N, C-alpha and C positions, 0 to 999 in steps of 0.2 A: 463499506462495511455497513452492517445492519444497524438499524436504530429502532426505537420502540415503534415508529410510524412505517419503517420499511425493514422487512425480515430480510435476513441474509440469504442470498441466492446461491446455494450449493456448500459443500463442506469446505472447511478451511484446511489447507495443507500448510505444514512448516516449510519455510524456504529461507534462505539466506541469500540475499541477491542485492545488488546496487540499484538505487533508484535515483534519479536526478529529478527534483522537483522545482517548478518555477511559477512565480506569481508576483504580479506587481513590482517587477524590478528585483525581487529576490530569487536567488538560484541556490540551492544547497543540494547536497548528496546525502542521501539516508540509505539504511540497510532495511530489508523488510523482516518482519516476525513471522508473518503468515500471509497467505493469499486465499481468495476465493474468487468465484465468478463475479462477485458484487463489490468487492473491494479488497484492501490490504491494510496492514499496519505498518507504520514507517517509524524508524527510530534511529538516533545516533548516539554513541557513546561520549562524543565530545561536547555537544550543547545540551543544556537542560531547559533552555528557553527558545520556543519557537515562534517565528513570526507569523504563524497560521493560527487562526481560531477557527471554532466550529462555524460552518458556513463558508468559508474561504473556498475559493475554486482554485484550483491548480492545474497545471499541465505536467504529467509525469513521462518519464522514459524509464520503463523497467528493463534492465539489461539482461539478454539472454543470449550466450554464446557471444557471437561478434555482431549481433543485431539487438535492436531494442524494440520494445512495444510501447507505443505512444498512447496515453490514456488522458482524458480529462476526467477530473474527480473533484469531489467537495469534501472538506474535512467534516467528519461526522462526530468525533470527539477527540478530546485531548487528555491523556494521561499525564498529569502533573506530579513533580517529585512530592513525596510526602502522602500522596494517595495510596489506599489499601492495594490497588492494583500494582503501583510502582514498587511495593514490597517484594513482588514475585517477578515482575518483568522490567525490561528498561522503560523509561518515560519515553513518550512519542505521541503519536496521533493515528487514528483510524480514519480511512478515507473511503468514500463510496464512489465506485465507478459510475460515471454518468453514461449516457447512451454511446454506444461503440457501433461501428459498422461491422458488417458480417465478416470481413477478413480479419480484422481486430480481434473481433471475439473468437473467431476459430484459432487464431495464434495463442490466444490468452487460455483458451480450453485445452490446446494441445500442450502447453506448458504445464498446466495444473496436472494432465494425465501423465505427462513424463515424470513429474515430482512424485505423484503417487506411486509410480512404477520403480521408485528408487533413484531416478536421474535427477536432473535439476538444472538451473542455470550455471552458467560458468563465466 
């Protein structure tokens, strides 16, 4: 996701999909709130404390139908309980997608276009 140093690439689309995140022996399942070409926001209603902090690198699997899109990301920000944003949205964290190869980027863009058209991951 964007940060003051790195603007967001592309518009956000709202999407509710499952994502598996792994880093340093931790593996957790999250849901997405939104997605863009440059990042996504992850949350879970179960946990309010995340083992990831800004700068943490993660490997994600974004599930789409019976396939997944593998992405390497970095945590850009964390929404903590009690913060102003947490009053309107679930707590969680925004991640910025790191370099992807052309086939992965094409699959991600196809998913975003399908969501814009009213479809989505299943």
